[in-house]
C-alpha positions as CSV (number, residue, x, y, z in Angstrom):
1,S,54.4,198.5,16.8
2,S,58.0,199.0,14.8
3,S,57.0,202.6,14.2
4,S,57.0,203.1,17.8
5,S,60.2,201.5,18.6
6,S,61.9,203.4,15.9
7,S,60.5,206.5,16.8
8,S,62.0,205.8,20.5
9,T,65.4,205.5,19.2
10,E,65.2,208.6,16.7
11,P,66.2,211.2,19.3
12,L,69.1,208.9,20.6
13,L,70.1,208.5,17.1
14,L,69.9,212.4,16.2
15,L,71.7,213.1,19.4
16,L,74.5,210.8,18.4
17,L,74.8,212.0,14.8
18,R,74.2,215.6,15.8
19,I,76.8,218.1,14.2
20,P,77.5,221.4,15.9
21,D,76.6,224.5,14.1
22,F,79.9,226.2,13.1
23,T,78.2,229.2,11.7
24,P,78.9,231.6,14.6
25,I,82.5,230.8,14.5
26,L,82.7,230.9,11.0
27,Q,81.0,234.3,10.7
28,S,83.2,235.8,13.4
29,P,86.7,236.9,12.3
30,L,87.7,236.7,16.0
31,A,86.7,233.2,16.7
32,L,87.7,231.9,13.3
33,G,91.3,233.6,13.8
34,G,91.5,231.9,17.2
35,V,90.8,228.7,15.6
36,L,93.4,229.1,12.8
37,Y,95.9,230.3,15.2
38,T,95.3,227.4,17.4
39,G,95.6,224.9,14.7
40,L,98.1,226.1,12.2
41,I,100.7,228.1,14.8
42,T,100.2,226.3,18.2
43,T,99.8,222.8,16.9
44,A,100.9,222.3,13.4
45,L,103.9,224.7,13.5
46,A,104.9,223.5,16.9
47,L,104.8,219.9,15.9
48,W,106.9,220.6,12.8
49,V,109.5,222.3,14.7
50,E,109.7,219.7,17.2
51,G,110.1,217.0,14.5
52,Q,113.1,219.3,13.0
53,A,114.7,219.5,16.5
54,F,114.4,215.8,17.4
55,S,115.7,214.7,14.0
56,K,119.0,216.0,14.9
57,V,119.2,214.2,18.6
58,P,119.5,210.4,19.3
59,A,116.1,208.6,19.9
60,T,117.0,208.0,23.5
61,D,117.5,211.9,24.3
62,A,114.3,212.6,22.3
63,S,112.2,210.1,24.1
64,L,113.3,211.4,27.5
65,I,112.5,215.1,26.5
66,L,109.1,214.1,25.3
67,T,108.4,212.1,28.4
68,T,109.1,214.9,30.5
69,E,106.9,217.2,28.7
70,P,103.8,216.9,31.0
71,L,106.2,217.8,33.8
72,V,107.2,220.9,32.2
73,A,103.8,221.9,31.2
74,A,102.7,221.1,34.8
75,G,105.5,223.3,36.4
76,I,104.6,226.2,33.9
77,G,100.8,226.0,34.7
78,A,101.8,226.3,38.6
79,V,104.0,229.1,38.1
80,T,101.7,231.0,35.6
81,L,98.2,230.1,36.5
82,G,98.5,229.0,40.1
83,E,97.6,225.3,39.0
84,T,97.5,223.0,42.2
85,F,98.1,219.3,42.4
86,G,96.8,216.4,44.1
87,V,98.3,212.9,45.2
88,S,97.6,211.3,41.7
89,D,99.5,214.0,40.1
90,Y,102.7,213.7,42.5
91,I,102.6,209.7,41.7
92,G,102.3,210.2,38.1
93,A,105.2,212.8,38.3
94,T,107.3,210.5,40.3
95,M,106.5,207.6,37.8
96,I,107.7,209.7,34.9
97,V,111.0,210.8,36.9
98,G,111.7,207.2,38.0
99,A,111.2,206.1,34.2
100,C,113.4,208.5,32.6
101,I,116.2,207.7,35.7
102,L,115.8,204.1,35.0
103,A,116.1,204.3,31.3
104,T,119.1,206.6,31.7
105,L,120.8,204.1,33.7
106,L,119.8,201.2,31.6
107,N,121.1,203.2,28.4
108,D,124.6,203.8,30.3
109,T,125.1,200.1,31.4
110,P,126.6,197.8,28.8
111,N,125.0,194.5,28.3
112,A,126.6,191.5,30.2
113,G,129.4,190.3,28.4
114,E,129.8,193.1,26.4
115,E,132.6,195.9,26.7
116,E,131.6,199.5,26.9
117,D,132.5,201.2,23.6
118,D,132.1,204.6,22.0
119,N,128.3,203.5,20.9
120,D,129.0,202.5,16.9
121,D,125.5,202.9,16.3
122,Y,125.6,206.7,16.5
123,C,127.6,209.0,14.6
124,D,128.2,212.7,14.7
125,P,128.1,214.1,11.1
126,N,129.9,217.3,12.5
127,V,133.1,214.9,13.4
128,D,132.8,211.9,11.0
129,T,132.9,212.5,7.2
130,D,131.8,209.4,6.4
131,C,128.6,209.7,8.9
132,Q,125.1,209.4,7.3
133,L,122.3,209.9,9.8
134,E,119.0,208.6,8.9
135,R,116.2,211.4,9.0
136,K,112.9,210.7,10.1
137,T,110.7,213.6,10.0
138,P,107.1,214.0,10.1
139,L,104.5,214.8,7.2
140,F,105.6,211.9,5.3
141,G,109.3,213.2,4.7
142,V,108.3,216.2,3.1
143,F,110.0,218.6,5.6
């Protein structure tokens, strides 16, 4: 009876552990080139460039830019591909824009009891000769 129970679970186990056959992709120069281009250029290189750019702006600006990225992607999709949006898309976009506005307003408002200052936590290395910005880059600080 144990062999009948194990034989009934074998197809499920094989389905869960099945590894796709990548032979057709590996044998096709066009398909392999597409996979390599997508992985190396449009993903790895784009993220590295993004990391380099965001290491030069304040964290609040970088977070606002990254937060609006889905809106920009959706807009480009609508213009170039004719994508359409539903109610949930508009609700999500409204929440993103609202969060950005709220973050900007909260960032510009001094805390209770504090005077507004020139933001001593941020320095500009182009203006301040003693300014040392801590660089946080991807890839374990290699780049």
